[in-house]
C-alpha positions, 0 to 999 in steps of 0.5 A: 758522788763522783770518784776523785780523779787522778790525772797523768800527763805525758807526751810519750804514748808508751810511758803514758800507757804504762803509768796509766796501767799502774795507777789503774791497777792500784787505785782504779777502784777508788779513783777515776784515772784520766790521761792526757798527752799534753799539758794543754789537753790536761788543762782543758780537761781540768776546766771541764772537771771544775765545771762539773764540780768533780774533785781532783786528788792527784796530778802526775805530769812528766817534766819533758813535754813540748810546748809546756813542761811538767812544771809549767803545767803544774803551776797552771793547774794549781790555779784550777785545783789548788788542793790537788796533790802535785807530783813530777815524773822526771829522768835522773838527769833532770833532778836538779830542775825538779828540786828547784820546782818543788819551791817554784810550783809547790810540787809535793814530790818528784818521781824518777823514771823508770818507777819499776817495780811500782810497789817499791818506787811508785805506790808508797809515794802516792799512797802518802800523798793521797792519804794527806789529801783525803784528810783535808778533802771536804766533799764537793757540793752535788747539785746546781751552782748559781753564779751571780751578783748579790744585788741582781734581781735576776739572781734573786729570782733564780735562787728563789725559784730553785729554793721554792721548788726544793732544788738544792743549789750553791750560791757563788758571788761573782765577786769571788775568785772561784766564781770568776774562774768558773765564769771564764771556763764556762763562757767565752764572753768578756762581759758574760750575762749573769746569773750563770747556772752550772749543772753536775753534768758540765752543762750550763744556763746563762740568765735563764727564765724559770721555764728554762730552768724547769725544763733543764732540771726536769720539772713536770710542765705538761699534763699526761692526759687531756681530761681530768675529774678535777683540775686544781689551779694553785698549789698552796696548802688548800690546793695541795690538800684538795689534791691529796684527798681528791687523788686518794679517793680515786679522782684523776687530779692535776694541780697547775702552779705558776711558781712553786708548790706551797704558795705564800705559806711555802715561803714561811720560815717557821709555822708553829701553830699548825696542828700536830707539829709542836716544835713547828715546821718551815713552809718549805717542809710543809710543801715538800711533804704535801707534794710527796703525799699528793704524788703518792696518791697519783696526783699530777703537779704541773710547775711552773705552769700558768692558767690564763683563762677558763671557759665552760662548755656544758658540763666541762670546765676548760682551762687554757695554759700559758703555752696555749694548750688546753685542759678539760675537766668536770670540776675546777678548783681555784686555790691561787691564794694571794700576793703581797701588796707592793709598797707605793713609795718613790724608788721602790720598783727599780730596787725590787730584788736588789734589797727590796723583797716581797715575802720571806725571801729566805734565800737572802737571809745569809747575805745579811749577816751582821747587817741591819734589816727592816721588815714592813708588816704586822701579821704572822708572816712578818713576825715569822720573818723577823724571828728567822732573820734575827738569827743572822742580822745584827738588828731587825726592825719591824715597821708597823702602821698600827699602834699595836701588834695584838690586832694582827699577830698571834700571841706566841709570836709577839712573845717571841719577838719581845724576848729577842734582843735584836728585834725592835718594833716601831709602831705607828711607822711607815716607809716614805721613800727608798734610796739606792742606785743599783741596790737599796742603800737607805730608807726614809721612815715617817711617824704617822701621828707626828709626821716626824721623818728619819732616813736610816741606812739599810741594804734590806727591806722585806715587805709583808703588807696587804693581800691581793688575790690572783683572780684577774683571769677569772673576770666575767667567769665567776662572781668576785667582790670589789677587791677580786676575792671569789664569792662562794656558797651563800655569798654568791646569792643576793637576797636569796637569789641564785647567781646569774646564769646558775643552771641547777635547782639546788643552791651553790655548795658552801665552797662552790662559786657562782658557776656549777662545778667551779670551787674556790678554797683558801685565801683567794675566797671571800671572807676566808680565814687567813690560816694554813689550817683553814686552807687545808680544811677547805681543800679537804671539805671541797672534795666532798662537794666535788663528789656530790657534784660529780654524782649528779652529772 
């Protein structure tokens, strides 16, 4: 963390030099000493320190300065750094003004000029002030600060992107005085665009895209080589497992991920049935550990980056990225997972990100402290989200279309939900409509059997329904089922006939698609088991088939 700052202000160069010398001699090892020759200059410096989130411990201002007296400066400075200690440097003739200023500007102390020797007339006073400051000072957050509107979809997108890429950030609602001051210091617009991202070096981004954020924080989006042994599209559990095994076994490996490592599993608030973690772990923890492991073995991870198309040229598999650059490889693995299906009810689209969320949206949980929230879904992801949100919300209601949870949810989760007092399960229930202008305000629930409806107030609806594969970019490349899931192994063969265009004498490997050298693992695969462990296993197994394929080239 940056050293706390001591600032001294005086328009007399000789006095300014002298006080800075004495401050630096005594406090230079523990504090950063800054000086300014006017109150206006010092205020600008304070604003920049505020934008960089650097703490200010002490303000020492001379009373007799043109344009702005020391008292006037300290009054204005108090608005920027209210916790900083304030001292006035004054001549004996101005002591009455200094005493009056103690009440007016809430000055902590006044010092008389000259202060020589400082060991007797300066340091004891400042030591006391700094000791008091340090006892109440809480270290500032070091990282990205995000200022935005709680109900802004753009703000939700930014928070979600930072969280899923494991970038520490602090959220400041624009309605707070602190956030308003920071917006004023950072922008000159009367109606600034939000969200506003402030970085530790004092720079900022206004309403940025994910790409702009990634470039700013140094995420890797461009490959180091034009050719790899293995290109993996998707950094969910299956893709990350393949990267670990592929890179550890000597394959030049790169993962291309359009959002953030971890995939759908990475948004899970708690995974408790994954082998080796008896107390469970969050999806974010699993993703972070897997990313570190893959990088340890030399795998590259490009994020956020998207593959828009793929083609084959002889033994090469070539992908085109969103920036129109190309990467080629001997083998390609598809591990893009699935997306949650959107609710098809009136009013839903304009409220997405403003009270309606797809997936866990862990970043929003704290915002719903002591409020009533609703969750649509009956799978493990919905159950995990219900348990997590129940720690913050007053009431969590799980909306289930079926007549039971047992068909789609693990028993351990069902047991936990039954034991949680503030979780209610409504069976045979679906959302019929949502309401709200700029944010979600209410939803209408319909009973599937009786058609009975009720409208209930809420600001939060989390949705975990259906599974849509991200395979549109593979159309006319590999064979898929009618829902878009990729056919692999025996499923690529109809009545024992090899896939159309298949050029090898052997049958497709277990996890190989209808195109030799292109593999698919995890939820994107036809008839896959929708579990983290199975995706990890498939990623590991596929690498063995890739070795066999490469040995035949």
